[in-house]
N, C-alpha and C positions, 0 to 999 in steps of 0.2 A: 337478256331478260330485262323487262321494263321495270321502272322504279316501283310502280304499284304492285307488281308481281313479287319483287324482293320484299316489300313491306308485308304483303299478304303471307309470304313464306315465313318471315320472321315472327309475325303474329301467331301463325299456326304452330310454330315450334315452341313459342313461349306458352301458349295455351296447353300444348301437350305436356310440357314440363310441369306446369301448375297442376294439371290433372294427375300426373304421376306422383307428385309430392303429396297432394291431398289424399290419394289412395293409400300411400304409405303412412301418413299421419293418422288416418281414420281406421287403419287396421288395428283391431283389438287383440292383444296378446292374452291368451287365457291364463288365469291364475292357476288352473289345473285342467288337465284333459282326462276324461274318462274314455273307456273303450268297450264296445260290445264286440265279442268274437263268437260267432255261431252260424247256424244255418237259417236263421230267421232275419227279420229286418227290424230296426228301431221304428217305433211310431213317432216320427219327428214332430208332428203337431202336438202330441201329448208331452213330449220332452220339452218343447218350447214353452208350452203352457204351464208346466209344473217345475221347471228347473230352479225357479226361485225358492223352492222348498229347501234347497241346499244352502241358501244364503244364511240360514240360522247357524250353520257350522263353518261356513267358508270365511276366508279372510282375503284381503287385498294383498296377495303375495308379491305381485310385481309392482306395487306402489303406483298404479296409474289412476287411482281414485275410484275404480269400479271393481265389482266382483263379476268375473266372467268365467263360467264353467263350460268347457267345450266337450263334445263327445264325438268320437270317431267310430264308424261302423265298419266292421270287417265281416262281411257275409259270404258264406259259401253256399248260398241257396241254390237249389237245383234249377231254378228258373233263370239264373244268370248264365250268360255265355261262357265258353271256355276262357276267353281272354279276361273277362271280369273276375273269374275265379282265380286266375293266375295273378291278376292285379291284387287280389285279396292277400296272396302270399307276400307280396312286397309290403303291403300295409301292415301285415302281421309282424314282419321283421322290424318295421319302423316302430310299431306300438310296443312290442315286447323286447326285441333285441336292443333297440336303441333308446328305449325308455321314453318314447313320445307321450305315452299315457301313463298315468300313475295308479288309477283304479280300474279294475277290469270286471266286467260282467261276462263270464266266459262259460260256454257250454262244456259239459264234462269231458267229452273226447278231446277237446282242445286244451283243457286244463291238464289232463293226464299227459298229453304230449309235451307240455312245456314245464310241468312242475319240477322235473328233475334237472332242468337246465340252470337252476339257481337264479331265475328271474323274479320269483315271487318271495315276498317277505313273510316272516313268521308272524301269523296273526292268531296264534293259539290263545292269546289273552281275550280274544273276542268270541271264542267258542270252539267246538270240535268240528272237524271237517276232513278234507282231503289232505293227506300227509305226503311229504317228500321223502326221499331215501333216508334223510337224517331224523325222521320222525317229527318234523315241525309241521304244524298245520299251516298250509299255504293257500288254501281255498276253502270257503265255507258256503254251504248250500244256501241259495236264496229262492228255492222253490216256493212259489205262491207268495213271495214277499211283496206286500202292498207298496212299500216305498220305492222299490225297484220298478214295480209295475207302473207307478205314477210317472216314472221317467221314460215310459215307452218301451220298456224291456219286457219281452215275453218270458215270464218265469214259470210257465206251466210245465216245462221239461226239466231235465237235469242241468241246472245252471248254477254257477258258483260266483262268488265275489273273491277277488284276489287283489293284492296291493304289490306294486313293483318295488323291488329292493333298490337301495341306493348303490349304484355301481361306482367303481373307480372313475370311469368316464364321466358319470353324472357329477361327481365331486369336482372334476376339472372344468367341465363345460357349463355348469349351471350354478350361478352364485346363490340362487334361491332354493337349491335342492332340499336342504333340511326343512325349510318351511313348507315346501310342496309335499314332502314325505309326511310331515306332521299333519298337514291338511288331508292327505289321502287316508291316513289312519282315522282321523276324525270323521270323514265321510263314511268310511267302512263301518265304524262304530254306530253312526247315525242310522245307516241302512239296516244293519244287523240287529239293532235293538228297537 
């Protein structure tokens, strides 16, 4: 290998490392993640345009100097291929089972399937709604809710809002879990009132 080729290789490696470091530094960790679970899709342009409405109740939980609210979409839409719908099952486990999301916009049939699993917090102080086996209200209807609609969520059907419980794993793995849970409750109250 000639000297100029060695230098070119070294420069290419250094540039690659700098690009990788920059992408890691630029990655924004959300203060909270919302999730849509249903048969439709989120209107992403509407969400991007209106998500700032949540800033009136949000806080900088991760102390990065910014408020960032992320949303994940778990769609079982019939137009999706079989592999995409199977991928949605993995996303659902991540969102609910592992607590990746804290606030859920969830269609009734998916709320009923997951309500008895102990995944959703008691939100009876925010109103009446879908109850779990213990009689706690764990999901409240947001049918025709304007605030949810402004976030790109189709609320014309039977759709509910739910909040993730704080699990034992959350307590171990997330130092900000209590602040995130409090923020999730504030967002739920804002949307429901």
